[in-house]
N, C-alpha and C positions, 0 to 999 in steps of 0.2 A: 761802117756799112753800107754807105749810099755808092763806095766804087764794087761794093758786090753785089748792091741790085744791077747797076749798070751792065758790069760783067754778065751777070745773068739775064739782064734783056736783050744784050748781045748776043748770047748762046740762042735764045728761042728765037731771034730773028734772022741772025748769021750764023750758024753753028761752025763753019770752016774758017770763018777769021776769030771767032772766038777758041777754039780748039788751037790755031797756029799763035794767039796771044798769050795760051795758058802756055805755051811750050816754048815759046820765046821769051817769055819775062826773066826767066831764071838764069837763061842764058846771056842776054843783055844784062842782066844786075851783076854777073860774074867778070864781065867784060870793063862796066864800069868802076869795079873795085880801084885797078890802079891810079882810075884818076881822081877818084875820091882819095887815096890817101897822098895823092900829089898835091891835091889842093887843100888838103890839111897843112903838111908840110910848108907850104907857100904861105899860109895863113899864119902859121907858128913862126916862120922867119920874120912874115912882117910885125907880127906884133913883140917879138925880141928887139927889131931893129929900134920900135916905137918908145919900147922901155930904154934902150940905151940912150936914144936921142933925149928924153925925159927926163931921165935919171939926176939930173942936175937942178933942172926943177925942183922935182919931187924933193930931192934931200933941202932945197932954201925953202922950201914949203913949209917944210916941219918945224923949223925954228921960231 
């Protein structure tokens, strides 16, 4: 709700910037999708490596 109010104030004070932001936001979101997927893949890779390294300790602690 706060972001909508801030956008509405921007629309009232400086409508060309608000319209440009409204048009560019979906484009920027689409451009950033590959980077989000890459970040997700890197995060999963690090979690997998950490799990592999911690596997002996996990197995020893269960006994």
